[in-house]
C-alpha positions, -999 to 999 in steps of 0.1 A, spaced: -383 371 86 -409 398 87 -408 426 61 -398 459 75 -421 489 69 -407 524 72 -425 545 98 -433 580 85 -431 611 108 -468 617 103 -475 583 118 -454 591 149 -471 624 153 -506 607 152 -494 583 179 -480 611 199 -513 630 198 -534 599 208 -511 586 236 -516 614 261 -554 615 254 -557 578 260 -536 580 292 -557 609 304 -589 590 297 -576 560 317 -567 583 346 -601 599 345 -618 565 346 -597 547 372 -587 574 396 -607 600 416 -599 628 391 -628 643 372 -629 631 336 -631 666 321 -601 677 342 -581 646 331 -589 651 294 -581 688 297 -547 680 312 -541 654 285 -549 678 257 -520 701 266 -492 677 254 -515 666 225 -519 701 213 -482 708 218 -475 678 195 -499 692 169 -482 726 171 -448 709 166 -461 691 136 -477 721 120 -452 749 127 -418 735 137 -416 705 114 -444 711 88 -452 685 61 -436 691 28 -445 682 -8 -425 653 -19 
């Protein structure tokens, strides 16, 4: 069996920030959408995730 490693919320937030940006970059590369427009559109959910992590569920000392 493989040892289980708990996943922290901060790790999930980092993945949630990176995922829309990677998808937007792929769309910009492989479709006829301008790269800057695709990254701009991908930054909207990424920045929303950062806002969630900072203001709705902020990190706590512990």
